[in-house]
C-alpha atoms as an extended CHARMM CRD file, in Angstrom:
* protein
*
       299  EXT
         1         1  MET       CA            -36.2810000000       34.8350000000      -31.9600000000  PROA      1               0.0000000000
         2         2  THR       CA            -33.8330000000       37.3360000000      -30.4530000000  PROA      2               0.0000000000
         3         3  ASN       CA            -35.0600000000       40.6290000000      -29.0480000000  PROA      3               0.0000000000
         4         4  SER       CA            -33.3720000000       43.2800000000      -31.2030000000  PROA      4               0.0000000000
         5         5  ARG       CA            -34.0920000000       46.0460000000      -28.6780000000  PROA      5               0.0000000000
         6         6  GLY       CA            -30.7990000000       47.7910000000      -27.9470000000  PROA      6               0.0000000000
         7         7  ARG       CA            -28.7490000000       45.1860000000      -29.8510000000  PROA      7               0.0000000000
         8         8  ALA       CA            -25.6770000000       46.1410000000      -31.8710000000  PROA      8               0.0000000000
         9         9  VAL       CA            -26.1120000000       44.9370000000      -35.4620000000  PROA      9               0.0000000000
        10        10  ILE       CA            -23.0360000000       44.6090000000      -37.6750000000  PROA      10              0.0000000000
        11        11  ILE       CA            -23.4460000000       46.2460000000      -41.0860000000  PROA      11              0.0000000000
        12        12  GLU       CA            -21.0760000000       45.2830000000      -43.8790000000  PROA      12              0.0000000000
        13        13  ALA       CA            -20.6650000000       47.3500000000      -47.0340000000  PROA      13              0.0000000000
        14        14  ALA       CA            -19.7480000000       45.3220000000      -50.1310000000  PROA      14              0.0000000000
        15        15  LEU       CA            -18.5920000000       48.1580000000      -52.3400000000  PROA      15              0.0000000000
        16        16  ASN       CA            -18.3560000000       46.8820000000      -55.8940000000  PROA      16              0.0000000000
        17        17  GLY       CA            -17.8940000000       43.2200000000      -56.7790000000  PROA      17              0.0000000000
        18        18  GLY       CA            -18.2560000000       42.8820000000      -60.5380000000  PROA      18              0.0000000000
        19        19  THR       CA            -20.8330000000       45.6630000000      -60.8580000000  PROA      19              0.0000000000
        20        20  PRO       CA            -19.8850000000       47.9890000000      -63.7680000000  PROA      20              0.0000000000
        21        21  LYS       CA            -20.5470000000       51.7180000000      -63.9190000000  PROA      21              0.0000000000
        22        22  SER       CA            -22.8590000000       51.0590000000      -66.8540000000  PROA      22              0.0000000000
        23        23  ARG       CA            -25.2340000000       49.4020000000      -64.3700000000  PROA      23              0.0000000000
        24        24  ASN       CA            -24.7690000000       51.9490000000      -61.5920000000  PROA      24              0.0000000000
        25        25  PRO       CA            -22.5810000000       55.0440000000      -62.0490000000  PROA      25              0.0000000000
        26        26  HSD       CA            -22.1260000000       55.2910000000      -58.2630000000  PROA      26              0.0000000000
        27        27  VAL       CA            -20.1210000000       52.0640000000      -58.0050000000  PROA      27              0.0000000000
        28        28  PRO       CA            -16.4810000000       52.6800000000      -57.0030000000  PROA      28              0.0000000000
        29        29  ARG       CA            -13.9870000000       51.0040000000      -59.3350000000  PROA      29              0.0000000000
        30        30  ASN       CA            -10.6030000000       52.7320000000      -58.9900000000  PROA      30              0.0000000000
        31        31  VAL       CA             -8.5330000000       53.1260000000      -55.8250000000  PROA      31              0.0000000000
        32        32  ASP       CA             -9.5160000000       56.7510000000      -55.1930000000  PROA      32              0.0000000000
        33        33  GLU       CA            -13.2180000000       55.9080000000      -55.4640000000  PROA      33              0.0000000000
        34        34  ILE       CA            -12.8750000000       52.8290000000      -53.2650000000  PROA      34              0.0000000000
        35        35  VAL       CA            -11.0770000000       54.7890000000      -50.5340000000  PROA      35              0.0000000000
        36        36  ALA       CA            -13.6610000000       57.5820000000      -50.5650000000  PROA      36              0.0000000000
        37        37  ASP       CA            -16.6020000000       55.1530000000      -50.5490000000  PROA      37              0.0000000000
        38        38  ALA       CA            -15.1360000000       52.9650000000      -47.8180000000  PROA      38              0.0000000000
        39        39  LEU       CA            -14.5640000000       55.9040000000      -45.4900000000  PROA      39              0.0000000000
        40        40  ALA       CA            -18.0040000000       57.3490000000      -46.2230000000  PROA      40              0.0000000000
        41        41  CYS       CA            -19.6430000000       53.9720000000      -45.4890000000  PROA      41              0.0000000000
        42        42  ILE       CA            -17.7210000000       53.6490000000      -42.2170000000  PROA      42              0.0000000000
        43        43  GLU       CA            -18.8400000000       57.1370000000      -41.2580000000  PROA      43              0.0000000000
        44        44  ALA       CA            -22.4390000000       56.1960000000      -42.1190000000  PROA      44              0.0000000000
        45        45  GLY       CA            -22.4000000000       53.1100000000      -39.8890000000  PROA      45              0.0000000000
        46        46  ALA       CA            -20.6590000000       50.2240000000      -41.6710000000  PROA      46              0.0000000000
        47        47  ALA       CA            -18.3140000000       48.2230000000      -39.4370000000  PROA      47              0.0000000000
        48        48  ILE       CA            -16.9400000000       45.9400000000      -42.1890000000  PROA      48              0.0000000000
        49        49  VAL       CA            -15.9080000000       46.8960000000      -45.7260000000  PROA      49              0.0000000000
        50        50  HSD       CA            -15.4030000000       44.3850000000      -48.5210000000  PROA      50              0.0000000000
        51        51  ASN       CA            -14.2360000000       45.2070000000      -52.0250000000  PROA      51              0.0000000000
        52        52  HSD       CA            -12.8760000000       43.8110000000      -55.2470000000  PROA      52              0.0000000000
        53        53  ASN       CA            -10.3650000000       45.3240000000      -57.6090000000  PROA      53              0.0000000000
        54        54  ASP       CA            -10.8310000000       44.9480000000      -61.3600000000  PROA      54              0.0000000000
        55        55  ASP       CA             -9.4640000000       41.4020000000      -61.6170000000  PROA      55              0.0000000000
        56        56  PRO       CA            -12.3990000000       39.1670000000      -62.6010000000  PROA      56              0.0000000000
        57        57  VAL       CA            -13.3410000000       36.5390000000      -60.0460000000  PROA      57              0.0000000000
        58        58  ILE       CA            -14.2240000000       33.9450000000      -62.6490000000  PROA      58              0.0000000000
        59        59  GLY       CA            -11.6440000000       33.3910000000      -65.3540000000  PROA      59              0.0000000000
        60        60  ARG       CA             -8.6100000000       34.8250000000      -63.5740000000  PROA      60              0.0000000000
        61        61  PRO       CA             -7.7900000000       32.7780000000      -60.5040000000  PROA      61              0.0000000000
        62        62  VAL       CA             -4.8410000000       34.9370000000      -59.3820000000  PROA      62              0.0000000000
        63        63  HSD       CA             -5.5280000000       38.4910000000      -58.1800000000  PROA      63              0.0000000000
        64        64  ALA       CA             -3.1940000000       41.4760000000      -57.9910000000  PROA      64              0.0000000000
        65        65  THR       CA             -2.2000000000       42.6860000000      -54.5390000000  PROA      65              0.0000000000
        66        66  GLU       CA             -1.2300000000       46.2540000000      -55.3670000000  PROA      66              0.0000000000
        67        67  PRO       CA             -4.7120000000       47.8380000000      -55.7820000000  PROA      67              0.0000000000
        68        68  TYR       CA             -5.7700000000       46.4020000000      -52.4160000000  PROA      68              0.0000000000
        69        69  LEU       CA             -2.6020000000       47.6300000000      -50.7130000000  PROA      69              0.0000000000
        70        70  ALA       CA             -2.9930000000       51.0990000000      -52.2180000000  PROA      70              0.0000000000
        71        71  ALA       CA             -6.5830000000       51.3590000000      -50.9890000000  PROA      71              0.0000000000
        72        72  TYR       CA             -6.1600000000       49.7280000000      -47.5770000000  PROA      72              0.0000000000
        73        73  GLU       CA             -3.1470000000       51.8500000000      -46.6280000000  PROA      73              0.0000000000
        74        74  ARG       CA             -5.1740000000       55.0050000000      -47.1860000000  PROA      74              0.0000000000
        75        75  ILE       CA             -8.3430000000       53.6960000000      -45.5530000000  PROA      75              0.0000000000
        76        76  ARG       CA             -6.4730000000       52.6280000000      -42.4390000000  PROA      76              0.0000000000
        77        77  ALA       CA             -4.5820000000       55.9080000000      -42.2760000000  PROA      77              0.0000000000
        78        78  ALA       CA             -7.9840000000       57.5380000000      -41.6790000000  PROA      78              0.0000000000
        79        79  ALA       CA             -9.6700000000       54.6280000000      -39.8580000000  PROA      79              0.0000000000
        80        80  PRO       CA             -6.8850000000       52.5750000000      -38.2330000000  PROA      80              0.0000000000
        81        81  ASP       CA             -9.1900000000       49.8780000000      -36.8200000000  PROA      81              0.0000000000
        82        82  ALA       CA            -11.1190000000       49.3410000000      -40.0550000000  PROA      82              0.0000000000
        83        83  ILE       CA            -12.2420000000       45.7560000000      -40.7010000000  PROA      83              0.0000000000
        84        84  LEU       CA            -11.4030000000       45.1580000000      -44.3520000000  PROA      84              0.0000000000
        85        85  TYR       CA            -11.1930000000       42.0700000000      -46.5270000000  PROA      85              0.0000000000
        86        86  PRO       CA            -10.8010000000       41.3720000000      -50.2660000000  PROA      86              0.0000000000
        87        87  THR       CA            -12.1960000000       38.7890000000      -52.6470000000  PROA      87              0.0000000000
        88        88  MET       CA            -10.2190000000       36.0550000000      -54.3620000000  PROA      88              0.0000000000
        89        89  GLY       CA            -10.1830000000       34.3980000000      -57.7470000000  PROA      89              0.0000000000
        90        90  GLY       CA            -12.3230000000       31.3890000000      -58.5400000000  PROA      90              0.0000000000
        91        91  GLY       CA            -10.5950000000       28.0490000000      -58.6670000000  PROA      91              0.0000000000
        92        92  ALA       CA             -9.6980000000       26.1680000000      -61.8120000000  PROA      92              0.0000000000
        93        93  PRO       CA             -8.0760000000       22.8200000000      -62.5280000000  PROA      93              0.0000000000
        94        94  GLY       CA             -4.3370000000       23.0730000000      -61.9680000000  PROA      94              0.0000000000
        95        95  VAL       CA             -4.4890000000       26.3200000000      -59.9800000000  PROA      95              0.0000000000
        96        96  ARG       CA             -3.1970000000       25.8900000000      -56.4510000000  PROA      96              0.0000000000
        97        97  MET       CA             -4.9910000000       27.5010000000      -53.5110000000  PROA      97              0.0000000000
        98        98  ALA       CA             -1.7230000000       29.1670000000      -52.4910000000  PROA      98              0.0000000000
        99        99  GLU       CA             -1.8030000000       31.1250000000      -55.7650000000  PROA      99              0.0000000000
       100       100  ARG       CA             -5.4220000000       32.2010000000      -55.2790000000  PROA      100             0.0000000000
       101       101  TYR       CA             -4.7510000000       33.2640000000      -51.6840000000  PROA      101             0.0000000000
       102       102  ALA       CA             -1.3820000000       34.9500000000      -52.3340000000  PROA      102             0.0000000000
       103       103  HSD       CA             -2.7610000000       38.5020000000      -52.1580000000  PROA      103             0.0000000000
       104       104  VAL       CA             -4.5690000000       37.6850000000      -48.8970000000  PROA      104             0.0000000000
       105       105  GLU       CA             -1.2800000000       36.5090000000      -47.4520000000  PROA      105             0.0000000000
       106       106  LYS       CA              0.5090000000       39.6920000000      -48.5560000000  PROA      106             0.0000000000
       107       107  LEU       CA             -2.2390000000       41.8960000000      -47.1250000000  PROA      107             0.0000000000
       108       108  THR       CA             -2.0750000000       39.9480000000      -43.8670000000  PROA      108             0.0000000000
       109       109  ARG       CA              1.6780000000       40.3540000000      -43.6170000000  PROA      109             0.0000000000
       110       110  ALA       CA              1.2850000000       44.0720000000      -44.3210000000  PROA      110             0.0000000000
       111       111  GLY       CA             -0.9770000000       44.2450000000      -41.2530000000  PROA      111             0.0000000000
       112       112  HSD       CA             -4.1430000000       45.3510000000      -43.0590000000  PROA      112             0.0000000000
       113       113  LEU       CA             -6.4420000000       42.3840000000      -42.3820000000  PROA      113             0.0000000000
       114       114  ARG       CA             -8.3570000000       41.2910000000      -39.3120000000  PROA      114             0.0000000000
       115       115  MET       CA            -10.7360000000       39.1930000000      -41.3950000000  PROA      115             0.0000000000
       116       116  GLY       CA             -9.9670000000       36.5150000000      -43.9600000000  PROA      116             0.0000000000
       117       117  LEU       CA            -12.2560000000       34.7770000000      -46.4080000000  PROA      117             0.0000000000
       118       118  VAL       CA            -13.3600000000       31.1600000000      -46.5240000000  PROA      118             0.0000000000
       119       119  ASP       CA            -15.5460000000       29.8400000000      -49.3350000000  PROA      119             0.0000000000
       120       120  PRO       CA            -16.3170000000       26.2470000000      -48.3000000000  PROA      120             0.0000000000
       121       121  GLY       CA            -17.7530000000       24.8120000000      -51.4900000000  PROA      121             0.0000000000
       122       122  SER       CA            -18.1650000000       24.9780000000      -55.2520000000  PROA      122             0.0000000000
       123       123  LEU       CA            -20.8450000000       26.6960000000      -57.2780000000  PROA      123             0.0000000000
       124       124  ASN       CA            -22.1900000000       26.5990000000      -60.8330000000  PROA      124             0.0000000000
       125       125  PHE       CA            -22.8200000000       29.9360000000      -62.5310000000  PROA      125             0.0000000000
       126       126  GLY       CA            -25.0390000000       30.6580000000      -65.5020000000  PROA      126             0.0000000000
       127       127  GLY       CA            -27.7910000000       32.9190000000      -66.7480000000  PROA      127             0.0000000000
       128       128  ILE       CA            -30.8680000000       32.4540000000      -68.8760000000  PROA      128             0.0000000000
       129       129  GLU       CA            -30.9220000000       31.7660000000      -72.6000000000  PROA      129             0.0000000000
       130       130  PRO       CA            -33.3330000000       33.7180000000      -74.8620000000  PROA      130             0.0000000000
       131       131  SER       CA            -35.6150000000       30.6700000000      -74.8350000000  PROA      131             0.0000000000
       132       132  GLY       CA            -36.0080000000       31.0660000000      -71.0890000000  PROA      132             0.0000000000
       133       133  VAL       CA            -34.1780000000       27.9010000000      -70.0850000000  PROA      133             0.0000000000
       134       134  PRO       CA            -30.9900000000       27.9670000000      -67.9910000000  PROA      134             0.0000000000
       135       135  ALA       CA            -27.9030000000       28.6320000000      -70.0740000000  PROA      135             0.0000000000
       136       136  SER       CA            -25.6130000000       25.8050000000      -71.0960000000  PROA      136             0.0000000000
       137       137  THR       CA            -22.3890000000       27.0130000000      -69.5020000000  PROA      137             0.0000000000
       138       138  GLU       CA            -19.3600000000       25.3970000000      -67.8970000000  PROA      138             0.0000000000
       139       139  THR       CA            -18.5560000000       28.1700000000      -65.4120000000  PROA      139             0.0000000000
       140       140  VAL       CA            -17.7370000000       26.8220000000      -61.9670000000  PROA      140             0.0000000000
       141       141  TYR       CA            -16.5200000000       28.6380000000      -58.8700000000  PROA      141             0.0000000000
       142       142  LEU       CA            -14.3510000000       25.8300000000      -57.5720000000  PROA      142             0.0000000000
       143       143  ASN       CA            -13.3640000000       25.2440000000      -53.9460000000  PROA      143             0.0000000000
       144       144  THR       CA            -12.4480000000       21.7050000000      -52.9350000000  PROA      144             0.0000000000
       145       145  TYR       CA            -12.3860000000       20.3530000000      -49.3820000000  PROA      145             0.0000000000
       146       146  ALA       CA             -8.5970000000       20.7680000000      -49.5290000000  PROA      146             0.0000000000
       147       147  ASP       CA             -9.0280000000       24.4130000000      -50.5740000000  PROA      147             0.0000000000
       148       148  THR       CA            -11.3360000000       24.9790000000      -47.6190000000  PROA      148             0.0000000000
       149       149  ARG       CA             -8.7780000000       23.4360000000      -45.2450000000  PROA      149             0.0000000000
       150       150  TYR       CA             -6.1040000000       25.7670000000      -46.6420000000  PROA      150             0.0000000000
       151       151  MET       CA             -8.2410000000       28.8740000000      -45.9960000000  PROA      151             0.0000000000
       152       152  ILE       CA             -9.2900000000       27.7200000000      -42.5310000000  PROA      152             0.0000000000
       153       153  ASP       CA             -5.7040000000       26.8870000000      -41.5650000000  PROA      153             0.0000000000
       154       154  TRP       CA             -4.3960000000       30.2310000000      -42.8560000000  PROA      154             0.0000000000
       155       155  CYS       CA             -6.9600000000       32.2050000000      -40.8730000000  PROA      155             0.0000000000
       156       156  ALA       CA             -6.2480000000       30.1630000000      -37.7420000000  PROA      156             0.0000000000
       157       157  ALA       CA             -2.4780000000       30.5080000000      -38.0510000000  PROA      157             0.0000000000
       158       158  HSD       CA             -2.5690000000       34.2750000000      -38.6170000000  PROA      158             0.0000000000
       159       159  GLY       CA             -5.3580000000       35.3450000000      -36.2900000000  PROA      159             0.0000000000
       160       160  LEU       CA             -7.8950000000       36.2690000000      -38.9580000000  PROA      160             0.0000000000
       161       161  GLY       CA            -11.6100000000       35.9450000000      -38.3080000000  PROA      161             0.0000000000
       162       162  PRO       CA            -12.9940000000       34.0360000000      -41.2930000000  PROA      162             0.0000000000
       163       163  SER       CA            -15.7600000000       35.5590000000      -43.3810000000  PROA      163             0.0000000000
       164       164  ILE       CA            -17.4840000000       32.3010000000      -44.3090000000  PROA      164             0.0000000000
       165       165  SER       CA            -19.4470000000       32.5400000000      -47.5660000000  PROA      165             0.0000000000
       166       166  ILE       CA            -22.5430000000       30.3230000000      -47.5950000000  PROA      166             0.0000000000
       167       167  PHE       CA            -23.9070000000       30.1460000000      -51.1370000000  PROA      167             0.0000000000
       168       168  GLU       CA            -25.5730000000       26.7600000000      -50.6910000000  PROA      168             0.0000000000
       169       169  PRO       CA            -26.6950000000       24.7590000000      -47.6330000000  PROA      169             0.0000000000
       170       170  GLY       CA            -23.8640000000       22.2770000000      -48.2130000000  PROA      170             0.0000000000
       171       171  PHE       CA            -21.3650000000       25.0900000000      -47.6420000000  PROA      171             0.0000000000
       172       172  LEU       CA            -22.7990000000       25.6090000000      -44.1690000000  PROA      172             0.0000000000
       173       173  ARG       CA            -22.7020000000       21.9010000000      -43.3720000000  PROA      173             0.0000000000
       174       174  LEU       CA            -18.9780000000       21.8690000000      -44.0960000000  PROA      174             0.0000000000
       175       175  ALA       CA            -18.3480000000       24.9840000000      -42.0000000000  PROA      175             0.0000000000
       176       176  LEU       CA            -20.3420000000       23.5050000000      -39.1250000000  PROA      176             0.0000000000
       177       177  GLY       CA            -18.1760000000       20.4070000000      -39.3090000000  PROA      177             0.0000000000
       178       178  TYR       CA            -15.1540000000       22.5600000000      -38.4770000000  PROA      178             0.0000000000
       179       179  HSD       CA            -17.1440000000       24.2460000000      -35.7240000000  PROA      179             0.0000000000
       180       180  ARG       CA            -18.1620000000       20.9440000000      -34.1140000000  PROA      180             0.0000000000
       181       181  ALA       CA            -14.5580000000       19.7790000000      -34.2120000000  PROA      181             0.0000000000
       182       182  GLY       CA            -13.4080000000       22.9760000000      -32.4760000000  PROA      182             0.0000000000
       183       183  ALA       CA            -11.3430000000       23.8360000000      -35.5570000000  PROA      183             0.0000000000
       184       184  LEU       CA            -13.1810000000       26.9450000000      -36.7390000000  PROA      184             0.0000000000
       185       185  PRO       CA            -10.9230000000       29.9680000000      -36.1720000000  PROA      185             0.0000000000
       186       186  ALA       CA            -12.0050000000       32.6280000000      -33.6960000000  PROA      186             0.0000000000
       187       187  GLY       CA            -13.7870000000       35.6470000000      -35.1070000000  PROA      187             0.0000000000
       188       188  ALA       CA            -15.9270000000       33.7660000000      -37.6390000000  PROA      188             0.0000000000
       189       189  LEU       CA            -18.9190000000       35.4610000000      -39.2720000000  PROA      189             0.0000000000
       190       190  VAL       CA            -21.2210000000       33.1850000000      -41.2610000000  PROA      190             0.0000000000
       191       191  LYS       CA            -22.4740000000       35.0250000000      -44.3750000000  PROA      191             0.0000000000
       192       192  LEU       CA            -25.7740000000       33.6440000000      -45.6450000000  PROA      192             0.0000000000
       193       193  TYR       CA            -25.8990000000       34.6170000000      -49.3120000000  PROA      193             0.0000000000
       194       194  PHE       CA            -29.3730000000       34.2860000000      -50.7900000000  PROA      194             0.0000000000
       195       195  SER       CA            -29.8820000000       34.5100000000      -54.5370000000  PROA      195             0.0000000000
       196       196  GLY       CA            -32.1160000000       37.1010000000      -56.1210000000  PROA      196             0.0000000000
       197       197  GLY       CA            -31.3310000000       35.9210000000      -59.6450000000  PROA      197             0.0000000000
       198       198  ASP       CA            -33.1950000000       33.5440000000      -61.9210000000  PROA      198             0.0000000000
       199       199  PRO       CA            -32.3970000000       30.6540000000      -62.0140000000  PROA      199             0.0000000000
       200       200  GLY       CA            -29.7800000000       31.7110000000      -59.5080000000  PROA      200             0.0000000000
       201       201  PHE       CA            -28.1250000000       29.4610000000      -56.9860000000  PROA      201             0.0000000000
       202       202  GLY       CA            -28.7950000000       28.5090000000      -53.4400000000  PROA      202             0.0000000000
       203       203  LEU       CA            -31.9150000000       29.6000000000      -51.6040000000  PROA      203             0.0000000000
       204       204  PRO       CA            -34.2300000000       32.5030000000      -52.5240000000  PROA      204             0.0000000000
       205       205  PRO       CA            -34.5570000000       35.4420000000      -50.1000000000  PROA      205             0.0000000000
       206       206  THR       CA            -37.6600000000       34.2350000000      -48.2970000000  PROA      206             0.0000000000
       207       207  VAL       CA            -38.5970000000       33.5240000000      -44.6950000000  PROA      207             0.0000000000
       208       208  PRO       CA            -38.7720000000       29.7290000000      -45.2780000000  PROA      208             0.0000000000
       209       209  SER       CA            -35.2220000000       29.8800000000      -46.6570000000  PROA      209             0.0000000000
       210       210  LEU       CA            -34.0970000000       31.8250000000      -43.6070000000  PROA      210             0.0000000000
       211       211  ASP       CA            -35.8560000000       29.2190000000      -41.4510000000  PROA      211             0.0000000000
       212       212  ALA       CA            -33.7390000000       26.4860000000      -43.0440000000  PROA      212             0.0000000000
       213       213  TYR       CA            -30.4440000000       28.2360000000      -42.3490000000  PROA      213             0.0000000000
       214       214  CYS       CA            -31.4810000000       29.2490000000      -38.8330000000  PROA      214             0.0000000000
       215       215  GLY       CA            -32.3670000000       25.6360000000      -38.1730000000  PROA      215             0.0000000000
       216       216  MET       CA            -28.8920000000       24.5420000000      -39.2270000000  PROA      216             0.0000000000
       217       217  LEU       CA            -27.2630000000       27.2370000000      -37.0680000000  PROA      217             0.0000000000
       218       218  TYR       CA            -29.4570000000       26.5860000000      -34.0330000000  PROA      218             0.0000000000
       219       219  GLY       CA            -27.4460000000       26.1140000000      -30.8600000000  PROA      219             0.0000000000
       220       220  THR       CA            -24.0660000000       26.9280000000      -32.4220000000  PROA      220             0.0000000000
       221       221  GLY       CA            -23.8280000000       30.4910000000      -31.1330000000  PROA      221             0.0000000000
       222       222  LEU       CA            -22.1230000000       31.5250000000      -34.3740000000  PROA      222             0.0000000000
       223       223  PRO       CA            -22.7830000000       35.1000000000      -35.5110000000  PROA      223             0.0000000000
       224       224  TRP       CA            -24.3700000000       35.3110000000      -38.9450000000  PROA      224             0.0000000000
       225       225  SER       CA            -25.4390000000       37.8770000000      -41.4900000000  PROA      225             0.0000000000
       226       226  VAL       CA            -27.6480000000       37.9630000000      -44.5700000000  PROA      226             0.0000000000
       227       227  ALA       CA            -27.1230000000       39.2770000000      -48.0830000000  PROA      227             0.0000000000
       228       228  VAL       CA            -29.0420000000       38.9400000000      -51.3440000000  PROA      228             0.0000000000
       229       229  LEU       CA            -26.8710000000       38.6470000000      -54.4330000000  PROA      229             0.0000000000
       230       230  GLY       CA            -28.6290000000       40.0590000000      -57.4670000000  PROA      230             0.0000000000
       231       231  GLY       CA            -31.4910000000       41.4050000000      -55.3910000000  PROA      231             0.0000000000
       232       232  ASP       CA            -32.3530000000       43.6750000000      -52.4780000000  PROA      232             0.0000000000
       233       233  VAL       CA            -31.7250000000       42.4140000000      -48.9560000000  PROA      233             0.0000000000
       234       234  LEU       CA            -33.3530000000       45.4790000000      -47.3790000000  PROA      234             0.0000000000
       235       235  GLY       CA            -36.5680000000       44.9050000000      -49.3240000000  PROA      235             0.0000000000
       236       236  THR       CA            -36.7630000000       41.1820000000      -48.5530000000  PROA      236             0.0000000000
       237       237  ILE       CA            -35.3560000000       39.4150000000      -45.4910000000  PROA      237             0.0000000000
       238       238  ALA       CA            -33.2750000000       42.0620000000      -43.6780000000  PROA      238             0.0000000000
       239       239  ALA       CA            -35.8730000000       42.9590000000      -41.0490000000  PROA      239             0.0000000000
       240       240  GLU       CA            -36.6610000000       39.3320000000      -40.2260000000  PROA      240             0.0000000000
       241       241  ALA       CA            -32.9570000000       38.5180000000      -39.9880000000  PROA      241             0.0000000000
       242       242  VAL       CA            -32.3530000000       41.3670000000      -37.5330000000  PROA      242             0.0000000000
       243       243  ARG       CA            -35.3350000000       40.2420000000      -35.4390000000  PROA      243             0.0000000000
       244       244  ARG       CA            -33.7500000000       36.7890000000      -35.2460000000  PROA      244             0.0000000000
       245       245  GLY       CA            -30.3640000000       38.0730000000      -34.1390000000  PROA      245             0.0000000000
       246       246  GLY       CA            -28.6500000000       38.3420000000      -37.5200000000  PROA      246             0.0000000000
       247       247  HSD       CA            -26.4590000000       41.0140000000      -39.0480000000  PROA      247             0.0000000000
       248       248  LEU       CA            -26.6400000000       42.7030000000      -42.4700000000  PROA      248             0.0000000000
       249       249  ARG       CA            -24.5540000000       43.0500000000      -45.6170000000  PROA      249             0.0000000000
       250       250  VAL       CA            -25.5230000000       45.7010000000      -48.1630000000  PROA      250             0.0000000000
       251       251  GLY       CA            -23.7610000000       47.3120000000      -51.1040000000  PROA      251             0.0000000000
       252       252  LEU       CA            -23.4780000000       47.6460000000      -54.8420000000  PROA      252             0.0000000000
       253       253  GLU       CA            -21.7410000000       44.3030000000      -55.2380000000  PROA      253             0.0000000000
       254       254  ASP       CA            -25.0570000000       42.6770000000      -54.3510000000  PROA      254             0.0000000000
       255       255  TYR       CA            -27.8180000000       45.1690000000      -55.1090000000  PROA      255             0.0000000000
       256       256  ALA       CA            -30.0540000000       44.7540000000      -58.1510000000  PROA      256             0.0000000000
       257       257  GLY       CA            -33.2590000000       46.7120000000      -58.3350000000  PROA      257             0.0000000000
       258       258  PRO       CA            -35.0520000000       49.5830000000      -60.0200000000  PROA      258             0.0000000000
       259       259  ARG       CA            -32.9990000000       52.2840000000      -58.2790000000  PROA      259             0.0000000000
       260       260  GLN       CA            -29.3900000000       53.3910000000      -58.6450000000  PROA      260             0.0000000000
       261       261  PRO       CA            -28.4430000000       54.0100000000      -55.0060000000  PROA      261             0.0000000000
       262       262  SER       CA            -24.9510000000       54.6630000000      -53.7210000000  PROA      262             0.0000000000
       263       263  ASN       CA            -23.2390000000       52.4630000000      -51.1840000000  PROA      263             0.0000000000
       264       264  VAL       CA            -23.6260000000       55.1590000000      -48.5600000000  PROA      264             0.0000000000
       265       265  GLU       CA            -27.3600000000       55.3620000000      -49.2050000000  PROA      265             0.0000000000
       266       266  LEU       CA            -27.6960000000       51.6000000000      -48.7270000000  PROA      266             0.0000000000
       267       267  VAL       CA            -25.7050000000       51.7150000000      -45.4950000000  PROA      267             0.0000000000
       268       268  ARG       CA            -27.8700000000       54.5660000000      -44.1990000000  PROA      268             0.0000000000
       269       269  GLU       CA            -31.0150000000       52.6200000000      -45.0990000000  PROA      269             0.0000000000
       270       270  ALA       CA            -29.6670000000       49.5970000000      -43.2230000000  PROA      270             0.0000000000
       271       271  VAL       CA            -28.8810000000       51.7560000000      -40.1970000000  PROA      271             0.0000000000
       272       272  ALA       CA            -32.4080000000       53.2220000000      -40.2850000000  PROA      272             0.0000000000
       273       273  LEU       CA            -33.9320000000       49.7280000000      -40.4670000000  PROA      273             0.0000000000
       274       274  VAL       CA            -31.9130000000       48.5450000000      -37.4800000000  PROA      274             0.0000000000
       275       275  GLN       CA            -32.9010000000       51.6270000000      -35.5040000000  PROA      275             0.0000000000
       276       276  ALA       CA            -36.5680000000       51.1370000000      -36.3880000000  PROA      276             0.0000000000
       277       277  LEU       CA            -36.3090000000       47.6580000000      -34.8950000000  PROA      277             0.0000000000
       278       278  GLY       CA            -34.8490000000       49.0620000000      -31.6840000000  PROA      278             0.0000000000
       279       279  GLY       CA            -31.1910000000       48.3190000000      -32.2860000000  PROA      279             0.0000000000
       280       280  HSD       CA            -28.1900000000       50.3160000000      -33.4280000000  PROA      280             0.0000000000
       281       281  ALA       CA            -25.4390000000       49.9040000000      -35.9830000000  PROA      281             0.0000000000
       282       282  ALA       CA            -22.3970000000       48.3190000000      -34.3460000000  PROA      282             0.0000000000
       283       283  SER       CA            -19.2830000000       50.4430000000      -34.2510000000  PROA      283             0.0000000000
       284       284  ILE       CA            -16.0500000000       48.8850000000      -35.4850000000  PROA      284             0.0000000000
       285       285  ALA       CA            -15.0510000000       48.2190000000      -31.8730000000  PROA      285             0.0000000000
       286       286  GLU       CA            -18.4270000000       46.6400000000      -31.0990000000  PROA      286             0.0000000000
       287       287  ALA       CA            -18.2690000000       44.4650000000      -34.2220000000  PROA      287             0.0000000000
       288       288  ALA       CA            -14.7770000000       43.2720000000      -33.3160000000  PROA      288             0.0000000000
       289       289  ALA       CA            -15.9800000000       42.4060000000      -29.8060000000  PROA      289             0.0000000000
       290       290  ILE       CA            -19.0930000000       40.5780000000      -31.0880000000  PROA      290             0.0000000000
       291       291  LEU       CA            -16.9670000000       38.4800000000      -33.4290000000  PROA      291             0.0000000000
       292       292  GLY       CA            -13.9620000000       38.1230000000      -31.1520000000  PROA      292             0.0000000000
       293       293  LEU       CA            -11.5510000000       39.6050000000      -33.6810000000  PROA      293             0.0000000000
       294       294  PRO       CA             -7.9530000000       40.3040000000      -32.6510000000  PROA      294             0.0000000000
       295       295  ALA       CA             -6.7600000000       43.8790000000      -32.2120000000  PROA      295             0.0000000000
       296       296  GLN       CA             -5.6770000000       45.6440000000      -35.3710000000  PROA      296             0.0000000000
       297       297  ARG       CA             -1.9830000000       46.0430000000      -36.0160000000  PROA      297             0.0000000000
       298       298  ALA       CA             -0.6900000000       49.5930000000      -36.1610000000  PROA      298             0.0000000000
       299       299  VAL       CA             -0.3720000000       51.2930000000      -39.5330000000  PROA      299             0.0000000000
């Protein structure tokens, strides 16, 4: 266990995802709202900001670039060193990875990204039928080994630190294969996504689940963070993760609970938790140094 006393803890704000305003009226959906929320979260202590636009992740593999460009230009005008990264569309048969990653490439060439995204595996999605059994759906978030190689190679070639999404333990095994081979790009942050849903996917947000991932990461030296999709990371495993040397992701993309907080409120709560454990929220410069990210290009 790592002593959190005095340690800089990276806080990421995941602003929206697929969360609609009908679930939480505070969620930012348009460009103006995303810009305002991103800057407020950075001011509150977030070092990384992640957002979606209104292209669905599942069902539309190719995402528009323009809403990201419009938001990132304005965010970086106010916070030039901001660490920003988008989502991408889920794979489908016949859809090439170059199409799914096209907006990431355009944002990189525009100089707005220091962090890319790598999703090293595939995932079944589905809810619960009225009978209580898992739904009979055919929804798959598809990322082949070849897709993973494409994302890894792009990040390496363009100096992007990969945000590595770990939805299942097998995802981490694949990422660690690149790490052992010395092929994982610099600046990587391993994102351990626990599932708060039922039946959900991956591991539940419990200490034994965290034990399993920490066991897999042991000795690698890779920085890692925790999030709970469809749940509440701050009310479950956040404190234990910080005690063990982890970082935190909060935000309305992930949060599901009885409250309707704003993104800024969740960031402030994360900052308060870190401080209560003797640490402090990493600044953007500190986060970049912890991860080994390259310097940001000028606006």
